[in-house]
Every structure is written in structure tokens, then in C-alpha cells.
LUMMAR-127362 format. One record per residue (C-alpha): x negated, y, z; residue in three letters. Coordinates in pm, 1 decimal, always signed. Example, Ala and Ser with C-alpha at 12.3 -4.5 7.8 and 13.67 -1.06 7.14 Angstrom:
[[-1230.0 -450.0 +780.0] ALA];
[[-1367.0 -106.0 +714.0] SER];
# end
This chain:
[[-542.5 +1069.1 +1606.9] MET];
[[-834.5 +806.0 +1599.8] ALA];
[[-845.3 +487.5 +1727.2] GLY];
[[-626.5 +166.3 +1711.3] ASP];
[[-524.0 +137.7 +2090.8] ASP];
[[-86.2 +180.7 +2112.6] PRO];
[[-151.7 +452.5 +2394.0] GLY];
[[-298.7 +713.3 +2163.9] ILE];
[[-103.1 +1015.3 +1983.6] GLY];
[[+59.4 +1347.8 +2063.1] VAL];
[[+337.1 +1295.3 +2335.4] PHE];
[[+545.4 +1566.9 +2554.7] PHE];
[[+474.4 +1556.8 +2889.8] VAL];
[[+717.6 +1704.2 +3154.2] PRO];
[[+633.1 +1946.8 +3406.6] ILE];
[[+897.8 +1778.5 +3637.7] GLU];
[[+783.4 +1399.1 +3534.6] ASP];
[[+472.4 +1331.1 +3388.1] PRO];
[[+545.0 +980.8 +3375.3] THR];
[[+814.8 +1060.3 +3123.8] LYS];
[[+580.7 +1137.6 +2873.5] ALA];
[[+727.8 +1106.6 +2507.7] VAL];
[[+505.9 +1011.7 +2224.1] LYS];
[[+545.9 +1267.6 +1906.9] ALA];
[[+605.5 +995.1 +1614.6] THR];
[[+612.0 +1226.0 +1300.8] ARG];
[[+233.7 +1399.6 +1286.3] ILE];
[[+219.6 +1644.1 +951.6] ALA];
[[-74.3 +1786.8 +1005.7] LYS];
[[-363.3 +1660.8 +1220.8] ASN];
[[-644.6 +1904.7 +1189.8] LEU];
[[-919.4 +1947.8 +1463.8] PRO];
[[-751.0 +2295.8 +1540.0] SER];
[[-422.9 +2270.3 +1454.5] GLU];
[[-145.6 +1993.4 +1513.4] ILE];
[[+192.3 +2005.1 +1324.1] ILE];
[[+461.2 +1758.3 +1397.2] GLY];
[[+843.6 +1709.9 +1493.0] ILE];
[[+954.2 +1703.9 +1846.5] VAL];
[[+1105.1 +1374.4 +1952.4] PRO];
[[+1508.9 +1376.1 +2008.7] PRO];
[[+1477.4 +1181.6 +2293.9] THR];
[[+1331.1 +1440.7 +2496.8] ILE];
[[+1527.3 +1500.6 +2831.4] GLU];
[[+1347.3 +1763.3 +3018.2] TYR];
[[+1280.6 +2155.6 +2947.3] LEU];
[[+919.7 +2213.0 +3045.3] VAL];
[[+650.5 +2024.6 +2854.3] TYR];
[[+255.8 +2027.6 +2821.9] ARG];
[[+114.0 +1857.6 +2512.8] ILE];
[[-105.3 +1590.6 +2538.2] GLU];
[[-337.6 +1465.5 +2270.9] ILE];
[[-478.6 +1092.0 +2328.3] ARG];
[[-721.3 +965.2 +2134.5] THR];
[[-1017.4 +779.0 +2079.7] GLN];
[[-1205.1 +980.7 +1844.7] PHE];
[[-1554.9 +995.6 +1934.0] SER];
[[-1714.1 +1224.8 +1635.6] GLY];
[[-1834.1 +942.5 +1430.1] MET];
[[-1560.3 +734.0 +1186.6] VAL];
[[-1706.1 +410.1 +1231.6] ASP];
[[-1762.7 +477.4 +1608.8] LYS];
[[-1448.8 +513.7 +1813.8] PRO];
[[-1432.8 +559.0 +2212.1] LEU];
[[-1358.2 +226.8 +2417.8] LYS];
[[-1176.4 +435.4 +2671.5] ILE];
[[-859.2 +695.6 +2586.3] ILE];
[[-980.3 +1060.5 +2564.3] LYS];
[[-688.4 +1265.2 +2672.8] VAL];
[[-652.6 +1660.4 +2600.0] ILE];
[[-423.2 +1850.6 +2785.1] THR];
[[-269.4 +2146.5 +2652.0] SER];
[[-330.3 +2482.1 +2886.9] ASP];
[[+19.5 +2637.3 +2813.1] PHE];
[[+393.5 +2495.0 +2856.5] MET];
[[+658.1 +2449.1 +2613.1] ILE];
[[+998.1 +2549.3 +2693.1] GLU];
[[+1299.3 +2420.4 +2503.3] LEU];
[[+1553.8 +2626.0 +2430.9] ALA];
# end
């Protein structure tokens, strides 16, 4: 994730209560078309969307001032 705002990162956002989003703290791979990480152990719900919150603007030295949110079209269901 690009930027220094503490609100950036990969988040698991529960469908039932989006205010209970949990940030993934362990990201192993971060590419434009692929992100690999570990599901946070503190999640409580069964169905989630993934949100990527970033300040990436396309230029390394010019981050966005406002966080851009990218939300997955798919849902993840925990077993």
C-alpha cells in the first residue's frame, strides 16, 4: 500500500456490519493484480468483502492526499 496515513492497508469488511472492518497486518505480496496476506485472527463474522485503502497515485513521490478505496466485487465466506 502506498502512503503514510494509518488508514491505508487491506481490510476485511463484514457484510453484516461494515463499521467492524479489520486490517490485515501481514501482507506477503503486493502487486497491482495480486495481493497475498494472512486473514487477521480477530475477525468475527462469516462473510466479508475486501477493501484496499491506498494513497497510490501512479507516481511514487506524489501520494494522493485523500485515501482511495477499492472494494472487491466478490465476497469471502469463512469456513
